[in-house]
C-alpha positions, 0 to 999 in steps of 0.5 A, spaced: 499 499 500 502 506 498 505 510 504 501 515 507 504 522 506 503 529 509 499 533 504 498 540 503 493 543 497 492 550 496 488 551 491 485 558 491 489 559 497 497 558 495 499 564 499 497 560 505 502 554 503 508 556 508 503 557 514 500 550 512 507 547 512 509 550 519 502 548 522 504 541 520 511 542 522 508 544 529 503 538 529 510 534 528 514 537 533 509 537 538 508 530 537 515 528 538 516 532 544 509 530 548 511 523 548 507 517 545 500 518 549 499 524 548 497 529 542 494 536 540 489 534 535 485 530 539 483 536 544 478 542 542 477 546 536 480 552 540 487 548 541 487 546 534 486 553 532 492 556 536 496 551 533 495 554 527 495 561 530 502 559 532 504 557 525 502 564 523 506 567 527 512 563 526 511 565 518 511 573 519 504 574 520 500 576 526 493 574 529 488 575 534 484 569 537 477 569 540 475 575 540 468 580 540 465 582 533 459 584 530 455 579 527 449 578 522 443 574 522 437 575 519 439 582 517 440 583 525 446 586 527 448 583 534 455 582 538 458 575 537 464 571 537 469 571 531 475 565 532 481 568 529 483 574 524 490 574 521 494 578 517 499 574 512 503 577 506 498 583 506 492 580 506 487 580 512 483 574 513 477 572 518 476 565 520 470 561 523 472 554 525 469 548 527 471 541 529 468 534 528 470 526 530 467 522 524 467 514 525 472 512 520 472 505 522 473 499 517 466 497 518 463 503 518 458 504 513 456 510 508 463 513 511 463 519 505 455 521 507 458 521 515 464 526 513 460 530 508 454 531 514 460 532 519 464 538 515 457 542 514 456 546 520 450 550 521 454 555 525 458 557 518 451 560 516 452 566 520 455 572 517 460 577 520 460 585 519 467 585 515 470 589 510 470 588 503 478 587 503 477 581 508 477 574 506 473 570 510 475 562 511 471 556 514 476 552 517 474 544 519 478 540 523 476 533 521 479 528 527 478 521 524 476 516 529 477 508 529 475 503 534 480 499 537 479 492 533 482 497 527 488 497 530 491 493 525 487 496 519 489 503 521 492 505 514 487 502 510 482 507 515 486 512 514 486 512 506 479 511 506 478 518 509 483 521 505 480 519 499 474 522 501 477 528 503 481 529 497 474 529 493 471 535 497 470 541 494 475 546 498 479 552 497 485 549 501 486 542 504 492 539 509 493 533 513 498 529 517 498 522 520 504 522 524 507 514 524 509 515 531 502 516 533 498 513 528 496 508 533 494 513 538 488 510 542 484 514 548 485 508 553 482 512 559 475 515 555 472 512 549 478 507 547 478 510 540 484 511 536 486 518 533 491 517 528 492 524 526 488 530 523 486 534 517 484 541 516 479 543 511 478 550 508 472 552 505 
């Protein structure tokens, strides 16, 4: 079977390639330093977005996380929250981020339907009152999980997920499944295996 490699597809966001490359580098660095029973990606959306923000700073950009902003719903304006604002290469971006944990085991039926449903999140429907020169990005952190009986089929399960993700319409896609964490299991929680993380930018 073909080796699973890190991937960065930038499509419409070529200017963010250095940031996405650094994002993967930071995940791999922390993966090695945190020991074999821990990783950054199986925590919350805030943690994963924080790693992305770190990549922005390290590549010379600036960013501001989790701040009060003006939102619009049904033409009504109200005070809401924005996940991330950043400036990179003289371009400005506002990010709405979410995270999902689709069950991607070898016995999972309708895996493509499960993943598509997971990334279509209602929260993306809200609008931010932003200037025309600021680009809005919708980020979904996809954390595939596999039951422990798939311990010896992890690469196959990952490949199934990647094949589906690669066919999704997206402005950019990046993912990493570090070899040393490929069989990382939540032994004290749900018992599932969390082998890596996919970032989908819509």
